[in-house]
A tleap script that builds the chain and sets N, CA, C and O, in Angstrom:
source leaprc.protein.ff14SB
mol = sequence {
  NMET ASN LYS LYS LYS ILE GLY GLU ILE ILE
  LYS THR GLU ARG GLU LYS ARG ASP LEU THR
  GLN CYS GLU LEU GLY ILE GLU LEU GLY GLN
  THR GLU GLU SER ALA GLN THR ARG ILE SER
  LYS ILE GLU LYS GLY LEU LEU THR PRO ASN
  ILE ASP GLU LEU ILE LYS LEU SER LEU LEU
  PHE ASN VAL SER THR ASP TYR LEU LEU GLY
  ILE SER SER ARG LYS ASN ASN SER THR GLN
  ILE THR VAL SER ASP ALA PHE ILE ARG ILE
  ARG LYS ALA ARG PRO ILE HIE PRO CHIE
}
set mol.1.N position { 58.680 255.642 13.515 }
set mol.1.CA position { 57.743 254.855 15.009 }
set mol.1.C position { 58.621 253.944 15.448 }
set mol.1.O position { 58.843 252.999 14.692 }
set mol.2.N position { 59.262 253.992 16.632 }
set mol.2.CA position { 60.106 253.248 17.128 }
set mol.2.C position { 58.709 252.306 18.132 }
set mol.2.O position { 58.042 252.865 19.003 }
set mol.3.N position { 58.583 251.207 17.828 }
set mol.3.CA position { 57.339 250.290 18.543 }
set mol.3.C position { 58.023 250.175 19.814 }
set mol.3.O position { 57.371 250.504 20.805 }
set mol.4.N position { 59.766 249.582 20.053 }
set mol.4.CA position { 59.803 249.123 21.484 }
set mol.4.C position { 59.772 250.505 22.245 }
set mol.4.O position { 59.349 250.287 23.380 }
set mol.5.N position { 60.057 251.847 22.062 }
set mol.5.CA position { 60.275 253.183 22.407 }
set mol.5.C position { 58.421 253.051 23.101 }
set mol.5.O position { 58.123 253.099 24.295 }
set mol.6.N position { 57.566 252.904 22.070 }
set mol.6.CA position { 56.340 253.082 22.569 }
set mol.6.C position { 56.006 252.379 23.528 }
set mol.6.O position { 55.385 252.898 24.456 }
set mol.7.N position { 56.333 251.031 23.543 }
set mol.7.CA position { 56.401 249.921 24.392 }
set mol.7.C position { 56.549 250.267 26.110 }
set mol.7.O position { 55.756 250.090 27.035 }
set mol.8.N position { 58.056 250.885 26.061 }
set mol.8.CA position { 58.338 250.778 26.801 }
set mol.8.C position { 58.017 252.286 27.890 }
set mol.8.O position { 58.386 252.419 29.057 }
set mol.9.N position { 57.384 253.080 27.214 }
set mol.9.CA position { 56.736 254.346 27.901 }
set mol.9.C position { 55.157 253.880 28.103 }
set mol.9.O position { 54.492 254.555 28.888 }
set mol.10.N position { 54.595 252.883 27.509 }
set mol.10.CA position { 53.131 252.583 27.910 }
set mol.10.C position { 53.384 251.343 29.145 }
set mol.10.O position { 52.373 251.211 29.835 }
set mol.11.N position { 54.483 250.462 29.528 }
set mol.11.CA position { 54.854 249.715 30.394 }
set mol.11.C position { 55.095 250.780 31.790 }
set mol.11.O position { 54.516 250.710 32.874 }
set mol.12.N position { 56.133 251.751 31.357 }
set mol.12.CA position { 55.958 252.829 32.640 }
set mol.12.C position { 54.902 253.340 33.094 }
set mol.12.O position { 54.502 253.039 34.218 }
set mol.13.N position { 54.441 253.955 32.534 }
set mol.13.CA position { 53.242 254.372 33.083 }
set mol.13.C position { 52.059 253.711 33.663 }
set mol.13.O position { 51.336 254.225 34.516 }
set mol.14.N position { 51.855 252.150 32.976 }
set mol.14.CA position { 50.760 251.502 33.394 }
set mol.14.C position { 51.488 251.218 34.835 }
set mol.14.O position { 50.955 251.694 35.837 }
set mol.15.N position { 52.604 250.511 34.954 }
set mol.15.CA position { 53.303 250.544 36.367 }
set mol.15.C position { 53.612 251.911 37.575 }
set mol.15.O position { 54.040 251.944 38.728 }
set mol.16.N position { 53.245 252.698 36.818 }
set mol.16.CA position { 53.128 253.775 38.032 }
set mol.16.C position { 51.603 253.812 38.663 }
set mol.16.O position { 51.307 254.450 39.672 }
set mol.17.N position { 50.830 253.134 38.004 }
set mol.17.CA position { 49.220 253.189 38.286 }
set mol.17.C position { 49.051 251.872 38.804 }
set mol.17.O position { 47.926 251.422 39.023 }
set mol.18.N position { 50.352 251.066 39.067 }
set mol.18.CA position { 49.906 249.570 39.437 }
set mol.18.C position { 48.876 248.781 39.024 }
set mol.18.O position { 48.034 248.272 39.765 }
set mol.19.N position { 48.960 248.653 37.540 }
set mol.19.CA position { 47.995 248.128 37.050 }
set mol.19.C position { 48.806 246.871 36.218 }
set mol.19.O position { 49.868 246.939 35.599 }
set mol.20.N position { 47.968 245.779 36.421 }
set mol.20.CA position { 48.419 244.624 35.373 }
set mol.20.C position { 48.283 245.053 34.238 }
set mol.20.O position { 47.711 246.076 33.860 }
set mol.21.N position { 49.129 243.806 33.325 }
set mol.21.CA position { 48.990 243.971 31.931 }
set mol.21.C position { 47.461 243.703 31.610 }
set mol.21.O position { 46.930 244.545 30.886 }
set mol.22.N position { 46.712 242.685 32.032 }
set mol.22.CA position { 45.547 242.315 32.013 }
set mol.22.C position { 44.543 243.042 32.126 }
set mol.22.O position { 43.563 242.906 31.393 }
set mol.23.N position { 44.655 244.255 33.403 }
set mol.23.CA position { 43.640 244.869 33.875 }
set mol.23.C position { 43.859 246.349 32.771 }
set mol.23.O position { 42.934 247.092 32.445 }
set mol.24.N position { 45.209 246.493 32.371 }
set mol.24.CA position { 45.185 247.562 31.410 }
set mol.24.C position { 44.281 247.063 30.153 }
set mol.24.O position { 43.280 247.668 29.770 }
set mol.25.N position { 44.741 245.973 29.621 }
set mol.25.CA position { 44.013 245.225 28.302 }
set mol.25.C position { 42.371 245.600 28.574 }
set mol.25.O position { 41.746 246.351 27.826 }
set mol.26.N position { 41.873 245.043 29.594 }
set mol.26.CA position { 40.504 245.323 29.861 }
set mol.26.C position { 40.084 246.622 29.610 }
set mol.26.O position { 39.192 246.903 28.810 }
set mol.27.N position { 40.912 247.679 30.493 }
set mol.27.CA position { 40.332 248.871 30.108 }
set mol.27.C position { 40.214 249.437 28.989 }
set mol.27.O position { 39.329 250.263 28.769 }
set mol.28.N position { 41.240 249.011 27.975 }
set mol.28.CA position { 41.443 249.112 26.589 }
set mol.28.C position { 40.071 248.696 25.539 }
set mol.28.O position { 39.702 249.247 24.502 }
set mol.29.N position { 39.527 247.553 26.239 }
set mol.29.CA position { 38.328 246.756 25.543 }
set mol.29.C position { 38.555 245.575 25.228 }
set mol.29.O position { 37.828 245.033 24.395 }
set mol.30.N position { 39.440 245.005 25.718 }
set mol.30.CA position { 40.219 243.560 25.073 }
set mol.30.C position { 39.432 242.639 26.380 }
set mol.30.O position { 39.067 242.937 27.517 }
set mol.31.N position { 39.398 241.562 25.672 }
set mol.31.CA position { 38.418 240.579 26.485 }
set mol.31.C position { 39.492 239.952 27.518 }
set mol.31.O position { 40.675 240.242 27.341 }
set mol.32.N position { 39.150 239.155 28.525 }
set mol.32.CA position { 40.220 238.524 29.542 }
set mol.32.C position { 41.118 237.844 29.059 }
set mol.32.O position { 42.274 237.730 29.468 }
set mol.33.N position { 40.454 237.194 27.853 }
set mol.33.CA position { 41.349 236.029 27.529 }
set mol.33.C position { 42.581 236.728 26.561 }
set mol.33.O position { 43.655 236.156 26.372 }
set mol.34.N position { 42.371 237.540 26.210 }
set mol.34.CA position { 43.264 238.247 25.173 }
set mol.34.C position { 44.050 239.284 25.817 }
set mol.34.O position { 45.251 239.285 25.547 }
set mol.35.N position { 43.543 240.301 26.737 }
set mol.35.CA position { 44.351 241.359 27.412 }
set mol.35.C position { 45.711 241.164 27.645 }
set mol.35.O position { 46.691 241.527 26.994 }
set mol.36.N position { 45.615 240.567 28.621 }
set mol.36.CA position { 47.441 240.319 28.698 }
set mol.36.C position { 48.573 240.194 27.618 }
set mol.36.O position { 49.644 240.801 27.593 }
set mol.37.N position { 47.980 239.061 26.538 }
set mol.37.CA position { 48.808 238.986 25.733 }
set mol.37.C position { 48.970 240.182 24.821 }
set mol.37.O position { 50.046 240.491 24.310 }
set mol.38.N position { 47.828 240.840 24.649 }
set mol.38.CA position { 47.974 242.072 23.564 }
set mol.38.C position { 49.102 243.576 24.547 }
set mol.38.O position { 49.778 244.456 24.013 }
set mol.39.N position { 48.920 243.360 25.774 }
set mol.39.CA position { 49.548 244.398 26.034 }
set mol.39.C position { 51.207 243.906 26.397 }
set mol.39.O position { 52.131 244.717 26.453 }
set mol.40.N position { 51.354 242.526 26.610 }
set mol.40.CA position { 52.801 242.065 26.440 }
set mol.40.C position { 53.194 242.613 25.295 }
set mol.40.O position { 54.004 243.538 25.240 }
set mol.41.N position { 52.564 241.997 24.155 }
set mol.41.CA position { 53.266 242.209 22.602 }
set mol.41.C position { 53.352 243.996 22.517 }
set mol.41.O position { 54.173 244.577 21.808 }
set mol.42.N position { 52.643 244.484 23.125 }
set mol.42.CA position { 52.873 245.779 22.856 }
set mol.42.C position { 53.822 246.655 23.871 }
set mol.42.O position { 54.293 247.633 23.291 }
set mol.43.N position { 54.096 246.576 24.824 }
set mol.43.CA position { 55.341 246.793 25.511 }
set mol.43.C position { 56.277 246.392 25.320 }
set mol.43.O position { 57.275 247.023 25.669 }
set mol.44.N position { 56.410 244.907 24.547 }
set mol.44.CA position { 57.810 244.489 24.131 }
set mol.44.C position { 58.217 244.906 22.407 }
set mol.44.O position { 59.130 244.524 21.674 }
set mol.45.N position { 57.196 245.755 22.221 }
set mol.45.CA position { 57.530 246.209 20.752 }
set mol.45.C position { 56.949 245.547 19.390 }
set mol.45.O position { 56.991 246.054 18.269 }
set mol.46.N position { 56.397 244.292 19.753 }
set mol.46.CA position { 55.766 243.628 18.932 }
set mol.46.C position { 54.577 244.429 17.984 }
set mol.46.O position { 54.548 244.652 16.774 }
set mol.47.N position { 53.870 244.672 18.788 }
set mol.47.CA position { 52.452 245.392 18.398 }
set mol.47.C position { 52.628 247.014 18.823 }
set mol.47.O position { 53.394 247.408 19.703 }
set mol.48.N position { 51.863 247.759 18.111 }
set mol.48.CA position { 51.524 249.165 18.363 }
set mol.48.C position { 50.170 249.091 18.676 }
set mol.48.O position { 49.461 248.243 18.134 }
set mol.49.N position { 49.656 250.020 19.629 }
set mol.49.CA position { 48.202 250.461 19.732 }
set mol.49.C position { 47.882 250.802 18.704 }
set mol.49.O position { 48.707 251.211 17.887 }
set mol.50.N position { 46.496 250.726 18.434 }
set mol.50.CA position { 45.452 251.334 17.253 }
set mol.50.C position { 45.255 252.504 17.774 }
set mol.50.O position { 45.510 252.875 18.919 }
set mol.51.N position { 44.721 253.174 16.769 }
set mol.51.CA position { 44.195 254.408 17.269 }
set mol.51.C position { 43.340 254.481 18.314 }
set mol.51.O position { 43.666 255.395 19.072 }
set mol.52.N position { 42.160 253.755 18.739 }
set mol.52.CA position { 41.345 253.907 19.818 }
set mol.52.C position { 41.903 253.369 21.052 }
set mol.52.O position { 41.328 253.482 22.135 }
set mol.53.N position { 43.159 252.713 20.870 }
set mol.53.CA position { 43.846 252.341 22.154 }
set mol.53.C position { 44.636 253.542 22.508 }
set mol.53.O position { 44.919 253.862 23.662 }
set mol.54.N position { 44.856 253.962 21.806 }
set mol.54.CA position { 46.302 255.152 21.744 }
set mol.54.C position { 45.355 256.393 22.436 }
set mol.54.O position { 45.752 257.068 23.386 }
set mol.55.N position { 44.055 256.558 21.791 }
set mol.55.CA position { 43.404 257.611 22.583 }
set mol.55.C position { 42.725 257.319 24.176 }
set mol.55.O position { 42.298 258.072 25.051 }
set mol.56.N position { 42.869 255.775 24.052 }
set mol.56.CA position { 42.224 255.447 25.689 }
set mol.56.C position { 43.122 255.536 26.643 }
set mol.56.O position { 42.851 255.708 27.831 }
set mol.57.N position { 44.564 255.390 26.033 }
set mol.57.CA position { 45.619 255.508 27.035 }
set mol.57.C position { 45.826 256.748 27.515 }
set mol.57.O position { 45.861 257.044 28.709 }
set mol.58.N position { 46.014 257.742 26.272 }
set mol.58.CA position { 46.279 258.946 26.726 }
set mol.58.C position { 45.198 259.502 27.659 }
set mol.58.O position { 45.681 260.181 28.565 }
set mol.59.N position { 43.614 259.374 27.680 }
set mol.59.CA position { 42.699 259.722 28.642 }
set mol.59.C position { 43.359 258.837 30.095 }
set mol.59.O position { 43.740 259.468 31.081 }
set mol.60.N position { 43.403 257.583 30.037 }
set mol.60.CA position { 43.616 256.835 31.085 }
set mol.60.C position { 44.997 257.435 32.150 }
set mol.60.O position { 44.937 257.650 33.360 }
set mol.61.N position { 46.225 257.607 31.206 }
set mol.61.CA position { 47.225 258.191 31.785 }
set mol.61.C position { 47.445 259.892 31.917 }
set mol.61.O position { 48.481 260.402 32.343 }
set mol.62.N position { 46.499 260.486 31.556 }
set mol.62.CA position { 46.790 261.837 31.650 }
set mol.62.C position { 47.993 262.239 30.717 }
set mol.62.O position { 48.756 263.146 31.052 }
set mol.63.N position { 48.125 261.636 29.695 }
set mol.63.CA position { 49.478 262.294 28.824 }
set mol.63.C position { 48.996 262.307 27.462 }
set mol.63.O position { 47.978 261.697 27.136 }
set mol.64.N position { 49.913 263.190 26.407 }
set mol.64.CA position { 49.405 263.460 25.169 }
set mol.64.C position { 49.849 261.828 24.402 }
set mol.64.O position { 50.345 260.784 24.827 }
set mol.65.N position { 49.411 262.266 23.224 }
set mol.65.CA position { 49.511 261.224 22.318 }
set mol.65.C position { 50.475 261.302 21.634 }
set mol.65.O position { 50.916 260.182 21.373 }
set mol.66.N position { 51.152 262.274 21.115 }
set mol.66.CA position { 52.614 262.491 21.025 }
set mol.66.C position { 53.732 262.121 21.975 }
set mol.66.O position { 54.866 261.856 21.575 }
set mol.67.N position { 53.342 262.110 23.360 }
set mol.67.CA position { 54.300 261.149 24.121 }
set mol.67.C position { 54.176 259.966 24.261 }
set mol.67.O position { 55.280 259.429 24.171 }
set mol.68.N position { 53.116 259.032 24.499 }
set mol.68.CA position { 52.724 257.988 24.114 }
set mol.68.C position { 53.581 257.210 23.257 }
set mol.68.O position { 54.064 256.103 23.493 }
set mol.69.N position { 53.778 258.324 21.665 }
set mol.69.CA position { 54.079 257.785 20.592 }
set mol.69.C position { 55.879 258.101 20.535 }
set mol.69.O position { 56.512 257.894 19.500 }
set mol.70.N position { 56.488 258.582 21.714 }
set mol.70.CA position { 57.906 259.116 21.601 }
set mol.70.C position { 57.974 260.349 20.943 }
set mol.70.O position { 59.046 260.919 20.742 }
set mol.71.N position { 57.073 260.714 20.657 }
set mol.71.CA position { 57.347 262.140 19.742 }
set mol.71.C position { 57.732 263.380 20.330 }
set mol.71.O position { 58.377 264.284 19.799 }
set mol.72.N position { 57.217 263.320 21.606 }
set mol.72.CA position { 57.365 264.614 22.338 }
set mol.72.C position { 57.953 264.131 24.243 }
set mol.72.O position { 57.561 263.120 24.826 }
set mol.73.N position { 58.727 264.958 24.713 }
set mol.73.CA position { 59.217 264.407 25.887 }
set mol.73.C position { 58.172 265.138 26.984 }
set mol.73.O position { 58.000 264.818 28.161 }
set mol.74.N position { 57.530 266.223 26.225 }
set mol.74.CA position { 56.423 266.669 27.236 }
set mol.74.C position { 55.133 265.596 27.406 }
set mol.74.O position { 54.681 264.927 26.477 }
set mol.75.N position { 54.659 265.578 28.739 }
set mol.75.CA position { 53.607 264.475 29.014 }
set mol.75.C position { 52.271 265.044 28.373 }
set mol.75.O position { 51.506 264.381 27.673 }
set mol.76.N position { 52.096 266.507 28.757 }
set mol.76.CA position { 50.809 266.919 28.317 }
set mol.76.C position { 51.184 268.105 27.430 }
set mol.76.O position { 52.199 268.798 27.487 }
set mol.77.N position { 49.757 268.219 26.288 }
set mol.77.CA position { 50.075 269.425 25.617 }
set mol.77.C position { 49.159 270.326 26.193 }
set mol.77.O position { 47.934 270.203 26.186 }
set mol.78.N position { 49.758 271.156 26.648 }
set mol.78.CA position { 48.889 272.266 27.711 }
set mol.78.C position { 48.708 273.292 27.025 }
set mol.78.O position { 47.820 274.022 27.465 }
set mol.79.N position { 49.265 273.667 26.015 }
set mol.79.CA position { 49.112 275.010 25.442 }
set mol.79.C position { 48.254 274.873 24.394 }
set mol.79.O position { 48.294 274.125 23.417 }
set mol.80.N position { 47.323 275.862 24.805 }
set mol.80.CA position { 46.147 275.931 24.095 }
set mol.80.C position { 45.918 277.245 23.265 }
set mol.80.O position { 46.160 278.378 23.683 }
set mol.81.N position { 45.384 276.909 21.951 }
set mol.81.CA position { 45.037 278.397 21.045 }
set mol.81.C position { 43.951 278.020 20.326 }
set mol.81.O position { 43.425 276.939 20.059 }
set mol.82.N position { 43.670 279.500 19.998 }
set mol.82.CA position { 42.308 279.128 19.546 }
set mol.82.C position { 42.578 279.330 17.800 }
set mol.82.O position { 43.623 279.791 17.339 }
set mol.83.N position { 41.248 278.822 16.869 }
set mol.83.CA position { 41.582 278.341 16.114 }
set mol.83.C position { 42.094 279.748 15.195 }
set mol.83.O position { 43.045 279.600 14.427 }
set mol.84.N position { 41.585 280.778 15.283 }
set mol.84.CA position { 42.386 282.043 14.859 }
set mol.84.C position { 43.735 281.976 14.660 }
set mol.84.O position { 44.286 282.051 13.561 }
set mol.85.N position { 44.360 281.809 15.897 }
set mol.85.CA position { 45.968 281.745 16.243 }
set mol.85.C position { 46.501 280.952 15.494 }
set mol.85.O position { 47.513 281.247 14.858 }
set mol.86.N position { 45.683 279.323 15.404 }
set mol.86.CA position { 46.204 278.349 14.606 }
set mol.86.C position { 46.596 278.499 13.405 }
set mol.86.O position { 47.580 278.010 12.850 }
set mol.87.N position { 45.189 279.721 12.701 }
set mol.87.CA position { 45.351 280.235 10.930 }
set mol.87.C position { 46.292 280.953 11.095 }
set mol.87.O position { 47.012 280.776 10.113 }
set mol.88.N position { 46.877 281.895 11.951 }
set mol.88.CA position { 47.756 283.002 12.309 }
set mol.88.C position { 49.535 282.126 11.772 }
set mol.88.O position { 50.486 282.246 11.000 }
set mol.89.N position { 49.068 281.414 12.690 }
set mol.89.CA position { 50.324 280.671 12.738 }
set mol.89.C position { 50.976 279.442 11.627 }
set mol.89.O position { 52.114 279.085 11.324 }
set mol.90.N position { 49.580 279.031 11.222 }
set mol.90.CA position { 49.660 278.276 9.517 }
set mol.90.C position { 50.209 279.361 8.741 }
set mol.90.O position { 51.395 279.120 8.516 }
set mol.91.N position { 49.863 280.377 8.276 }
set mol.91.CA position { 50.320 281.602 7.286 }
set mol.91.C position { 51.525 281.895 7.507 }
set mol.91.O position { 52.307 282.192 6.604 }
set mol.92.N position { 51.900 281.837 9.017 }
set mol.92.CA position { 53.437 282.231 8.985 }
set mol.92.C position { 54.487 281.291 8.594 }
set mol.92.O position { 55.635 281.473 8.190 }
set mol.93.N position { 53.671 280.046 8.858 }
set mol.93.CA position { 54.815 279.207 8.332 }
set mol.93.C position { 54.960 278.832 7.158 }
set mol.93.O position { 56.068 278.409 6.830 }
set mol.94.N position { 53.970 278.875 6.266 }
set mol.94.CA position { 53.910 278.572 4.810 }
set mol.94.C position { 52.967 279.709 4.096 }
set mol.94.O position { 51.782 279.470 3.868 }
set mol.95.N position { 53.618 281.054 3.737 }
set mol.95.CA position { 52.965 282.057 3.199 }
set mol.95.C position { 52.266 281.455 1.589 }
set mol.95.O position { 52.736 280.689 0.748 }
set mol.96.N position { 51.063 282.147 1.654 }
set mol.96.CA position { 50.442 281.819 0.444 }
set mol.96.C position { 50.815 283.033 -0.556 }
set mol.96.O position { 51.021 284.238 -0.413 }
set mol.97.N position { 50.804 282.324 -1.399 }
set mol.97.CA position { 51.623 282.702 -2.898 }
set mol.97.C position { 50.283 282.730 -3.943 }
set mol.97.O position { 49.620 281.734 -4.234 }
set mol.98.N position { 50.107 283.755 -4.308 }
set mol.98.CA position { 48.784 283.967 -5.230 }
set mol.98.C position { 49.410 283.466 -6.444 }
set mol.98.O position { 50.588 283.813 -6.537 }
set mol.99.N position { 48.880 282.598 -7.608 }
set mol.99.CA position { 49.102 282.178 -8.914 }
set mol.99.C position { 49.056 283.472 -10.013 }
set mol.99.O position { 49.234 283.268 -11.214 }
savepdb mol mol.pdb
quit
């Protein structure tokens, strides 16, 4: 996981929405005193967002967590599949061999 890339993505998304670091930190549940410092460290790659922050960022920015983590260049995971389709895909990927 590239902390610097994650920070750059978050900074870009924050700036698109004209939010300050402090405003974003407060949206993520930080106190006014710690909000700016925490977001600054995340954007510089010194910290990574925790799972709760990652989910909130995903919802706030309307992007996937994979995008925020730099795993995918697609901002949204718009592909929806049913549970049965998921099982079919899993079976095709890893066939079950009885012992």
